[in-house]
C-alpha positions as CSV (number, residue, x, y, z in Angstrom):
1,M,167.9,109.1,118.1
2,Y,169.1,112.3,116.6
3,K,168.7,110.9,113.0
4,I,165.2,109.9,113.7
5,L,164.4,113.2,115.1
6,C,166.0,115.0,112.1
7,L,164.1,112.7,109.6
8,L,160.6,113.3,111.4
9,T,161.2,117.0,111.2
10,L,162.1,116.8,107.5
11,I,159.0,114.9,106.8
12,S,156.7,117.3,108.8
13,F,158.3,120.2,106.8
14,T,157.7,118.3,103.6
15,A,154.1,117.6,104.4
16,C,153.5,121.3,105.4
17,G,154.3,122.4,101.9
18,Q,152.0,120.0,100.3
19,G,148.6,120.9,101.6
20,T,145.8,123.2,101.1
21,T,143.8,125.2,103.6
22,K,140.5,124.0,105.0
23,A,138.5,126.4,102.9
24,S,140.2,125.2,99.5
25,S,139.9,121.5,100.5
26,T,136.3,122.1,101.2
27,K,136.1,123.8,97.8
28,I,137.8,121.0,96.2
29,N,135.6,118.3,97.6
30,K,132.5,120.2,96.6
31,M,133.8,120.7,93.1
32,E,134.7,117.1,92.8
33,S,131.4,116.0,94.0
34,S,129.7,118.3,91.6
35,K,132.1,117.1,88.8
36,S,131.2,113.5,89.3
37,S,128.6,113.9,86.6
38,Q,131.6,114.8,84.4
39,N,133.5,111.9,85.5
40,P,132.4,108.9,83.7
41,Y,134.1,106.6,86.1
42,Y,132.3,107.8,89.2
43,N,129.7,105.1,89.7
44,P,128.8,104.1,93.3
45,S,126.6,101.1,92.0
46,Q,129.3,99.6,89.7
47,K,131.2,96.8,91.5
48,E,133.7,95.9,88.9
49,A,137.3,97.2,88.9
50,T,137.8,100.7,87.5
51,V,140.9,100.5,85.4
52,V,141.8,103.9,83.9
53,P,145.3,105.1,82.9
54,D,146.7,107.9,85.0
55,S,146.8,110.1,82.0
56,V,143.0,110.0,81.9
57,W,142.6,110.4,85.7
58,Q,144.9,113.6,85.3
59,Q,142.3,115.0,83.0
60,I,139.4,114.3,85.3
61,L,140.6,114.8,88.8
62,S,141.6,118.2,90.4
63,P,145.4,118.6,90.7
64,E,145.3,118.1,94.5
65,V,143.0,114.9,94.3
66,Y,145.2,113.6,91.4
67,R,148.6,114.2,93.4
68,V,147.1,112.3,96.5
69,A,145.0,109.6,94.7
70,R,147.4,108.7,91.9
71,E,150.8,109.9,92.9
72,K,150.4,108.6,96.6
73,G,150.7,112.1,98.0
74,T,149.5,113.3,101.4
75,E,147.4,116.3,102.1
76,R,148.6,118.5,104.9
77,P,147.3,117.5,108.4
78,F,144.3,119.1,109.9
79,T,143.2,120.8,106.6
80,S,140.5,118.3,105.7
81,P,136.9,119.4,106.5
82,F,136.1,115.7,107.1
83,E,138.5,115.4,110.0
84,E,136.2,116.8,112.5
85,S,132.9,116.3,110.4
86,K,130.0,114.7,112.3
87,E,127.9,114.1,109.1
88,V,126.0,110.9,108.8
89,G,126.3,109.0,105.7
90,T,128.7,106.8,103.7
91,Y,132.1,107.9,102.6
92,H,133.0,107.1,98.9
93,C,136.2,107.3,96.8
94,I,136.1,110.7,95.1
95,A,137.7,109.0,91.8
96,C,135.3,106.1,91.3
97,G,132.5,106.2,93.9
98,N,133.4,103.0,95.7
99,A,131.8,103.0,99.2
100,L,134.6,102.9,101.6
101,F,133.5,103.7,105.2
102,K,130.4,104.4,107.1
103,S,130.2,107.5,109.3
104,N,129.7,105.4,112.4
105,A,133.0,103.9,112.0
106,K,134.6,107.3,112.1
107,F,136.2,108.6,115.2
108,N,138.5,111.6,116.3
109,S,142.0,110.2,116.6
110,G,143.7,113.6,116.8
111,C,146.2,112.6,114.1
112,G,145.1,115.4,111.6
113,W,143.3,113.2,109.1
114,P,139.7,111.6,109.0
115,S,140.1,108.3,110.9
116,F,138.0,105.2,110.7
117,F,138.2,101.9,112.7
118,E,136.7,99.7,109.9
119,P,135.9,99.8,106.3
120,I,132.4,99.3,104.9
121,T,133.4,95.8,103.4
122,K,136.5,93.8,103.3
123,S,136.7,94.1,99.6
124,A,136.4,98.0,99.8
125,L,140.1,98.5,100.4
126,I,143.3,97.1,99.0
127,Y,146.4,96.9,101.6
128,T,149.9,97.1,100.3
129,P,153.1,97.4,102.1
130,D,154.7,100.9,102.1
131,N,158.4,101.3,103.2
132,T,158.8,105.0,102.2
133,H,160.1,107.8,104.4
134,G,162.2,105.2,106.5
135,M,159.0,103.8,107.9
136,T,157.1,100.4,107.7
137,R,153.4,101.0,107.2
138,T,150.4,99.6,105.4
139,E,149.1,101.6,102.6
140,V,145.4,101.6,102.0
141,Q,144.1,101.8,98.5
142,C,140.5,101.9,96.9
143,G,139.4,98.4,96.1
144,K,137.9,99.4,92.9
145,C,140.3,102.0,91.3
146,K,143.4,101.6,93.3
147,S,143.6,105.2,94.4
148,H,145.9,105.9,97.2
149,L,143.6,106.8,100.4
150,G,146.1,106.7,103.2
151,H,147.3,104.1,105.8
152,V,146.1,101.8,108.4
153,F,147.8,101.5,111.8
154,E,147.2,99.0,114.8
155,D,146.5,101.8,117.4
156,G,142.8,102.3,117.0
157,P,139.8,101.8,119.2
158,P,137.8,98.8,119.8
159,P,136.3,96.8,118.4
160,T,138.9,96.5,115.6
161,G,141.9,98.1,117.3
162,L,142.6,99.6,113.8
163,R,143.0,103.3,112.6
164,Y,142.5,104.0,109.0
165,C,144.2,107.4,108.5
166,I,142.7,108.7,105.4
167,N,143.3,111.7,103.2
168,G,140.1,113.8,103.2
169,V,140.6,115.1,99.7
170,V,140.1,111.7,98.2
171,L,136.8,111.2,100.0
172,T,133.3,112.4,99.3
173,I,130.2,111.6,101.4
174,E,126.7,110.6,100.5
175,K,124.4,111.7,103.3
């Protein structure tokens, strides 16, 4: 039990050093949304897979978005403006524009990240095993560009019982 407590403490300290503030996270999302015209791979109407080398993504995405989306990082909890947002619309992958979640599938889980109980379509996401940090979890990636989004857990509300815990920095919303 002591080892688990120490591990969780270490993980929380590590996560605290990785984040941004709410103001800068909002700024990043706004910058990325306005930058989508500079991102030739951001195309919500394209359905085919977006295969781009990480070296190209690194030139297009902000450092924080790149760290989370391509290096499987995590934004600090409670820093995303989307966590408590009540905006109505469709949440998209900020890298490629893939539609991921509808706002009516969003709920307040209290976990510190935006949470959803179901994706917009089954093909919107890719599920992969994640055994990092001494945990067994299921990673969620964008179904179009394979950007890391977050994780899915089986402790969500009805009707699915799922909680998609998503890094807000990799989301943008189309109202």
